[in-house]
C-alpha positions as CSV (number, residue, x, y, z in Angstrom):
1,S,0.0,0.0,0.0
2,L,1.1,3.5,-0.7
3,V,1.5,5.9,2.2
4,V,1.7,9.6,1.4
5,T,2.8,12.2,4.0
6,V,1.8,15.8,3.5
7,S,3.1,18.7,5.6
8,F,2.4,22.4,5.4
9,L,3.0,25.6,7.3
10,V,0.2,27.9,8.2
11,T,0.9,31.5,9.0
12,T,-1.6,34.1,10.3
13,N,-1.7,37.7,11.3
14,D,-4.0,36.8,14.3
15,P,-2.5,38.6,17.4
16,T,-4.3,36.3,19.9
17,P,-1.7,34.7,22.1
18,V,-2.1,30.9,22.7
19,P,-0.1,29.5,25.6
20,A,2.3,26.6,24.6
21,G,0.5,23.3,24.7
22,Q,-3.0,24.7,24.8
23,V,-5.4,23.7,22.1
24,I,-8.3,26.0,21.3
25,P,-11.3,23.9,20.2
26,A,-13.1,24.7,17.0
27,F,-16.5,26.4,17.0
28,A,-18.9,23.5,17.1
29,I,-21.7,21.6,18.9
30,E,-20.7,18.2,20.2
31,S,-23.0,15.2,20.1
32,N,-25.7,15.7,22.7
33,Y,-26.2,13.0,25.3
34,P,-28.2,11.0,25.6
35,N,-29.5,11.0,22.0
36,P,-32.3,9.9,21.6
37,F,-33.4,11.4,24.9
38,N,-36.3,11.5,27.3
39,P,-36.9,13.6,29.3
40,A,-33.7,15.8,28.9
41,T,-30.4,16.0,27.1
42,T,-27.1,17.8,27.5
43,I,-25.8,19.9,24.7
44,A,-22.1,20.9,24.8
45,L,-20.6,23.6,22.5
46,N,-17.1,24.7,21.9
47,V,-16.4,28.4,21.4
48,D,-13.1,29.3,19.8
49,T,-13.4,33.1,20.2
50,P,-15.0,34.9,23.1
51,G,-18.1,36.9,22.2
52,T,-21.9,36.9,22.0
53,V,-23.3,33.4,21.3
54,R,-26.9,32.2,20.8
55,L,-27.9,28.6,21.3
56,E,-31.4,27.7,20.1
57,I,-33.6,24.7,19.5
58,F,-35.8,24.4,16.4
59,D,-38.5,21.9,15.5
60,A,-38.4,20.0,12.1
61,R,-40.4,22.8,10.4
62,G,-37.8,25.4,11.4
63,S,-39.9,27.1,14.1
64,L,-38.0,28.3,17.2
65,V,-38.8,26.1,20.2
66,R,-36.4,27.2,22.9
67,R,-33.6,29.7,23.4
68,L,-31.1,28.1,25.8
69,H,-28.5,30.8,25.8
70,E,-28.0,34.3,24.4
71,G,-25.1,36.3,25.7
72,H,-21.3,36.5,26.1
73,L,-19.3,33.2,26.3
74,A,-15.6,32.8,26.9
75,T,-13.4,30.6,24.8
76,G,-13.8,26.9,25.7
77,R,-16.4,24.3,26.3
78,H,-19.9,25.1,27.7
79,E,-22.8,22.7,28.5
80,Y,-26.5,23.4,28.5
81,R,-29.4,21.1,29.4
82,W,-32.6,21.0,27.4
83,D,-35.6,19.6,29.3
84,G,-37.8,19.0,26.2
85,K,-39.9,22.1,26.8
86,T,-40.6,25.4,25.0
87,D,-39.6,28.8,26.2
88,A,-43.1,28.9,27.7
89,G,-42.5,25.7,29.7
90,I,-44.8,23.5,27.5
91,P,-43.5,20.0,26.9
92,V,-42.9,19.3,23.2
93,S,-44.0,16.1,21.5
94,S,-41.7,13.3,20.3
95,G,-39.7,14.2,17.2
96,V,-36.5,15.5,15.6
97,F,-35.2,18.9,16.7
98,L,-32.2,20.9,15.7
99,A,-29.8,22.7,18.1
100,R,-28.2,25.7,16.4
101,V,-25.4,27.8,17.8
102,R,-24.4,31.1,16.2
103,D,-21.9,33.9,17.1
104,T,-21.5,37.5,16.1
105,A,-18.5,36.5,14.0
106,G,-20.8,34.6,11.7
107,H,-19.9,31.0,12.8
108,T,-22.9,28.6,12.8
109,A,-23.1,25.0,13.8
110,T,-26.1,22.6,14.1
111,R,-26.8,19.2,15.6
112,R,-29.8,16.9,15.3
113,L,-31.6,15.9,18.5
114,M,-34.2,13.2,18.8
115,L,-36.9,13.2,21.6
116,I,-38.7,9.9,22.1
117,K,-41.5,9.6,24.7
């Protein structure tokens, strides 16, 4: 079998200091757990740049169901728990939902969630 090794150098003008050995996670939503879930699930997200972040849950039709967070977050991993209820506290029915995280820099990430009752 053929093995190919590729190496490259990335340079940037980004003045943000990163301490040696520290890895900054990419902007993303991790797999929620449990999934499928009942009655609640934990959603973890990674923020690579501090700033204003919005984490929302949408139903399969694209309607906003719940806003779990809107505000400033520091760089790093953050966890939120969704209890399967709307912003008004009404339990939703079984189905597929989307968790979407967005920041003011324009980053967006989504993750599919499944509620089974």
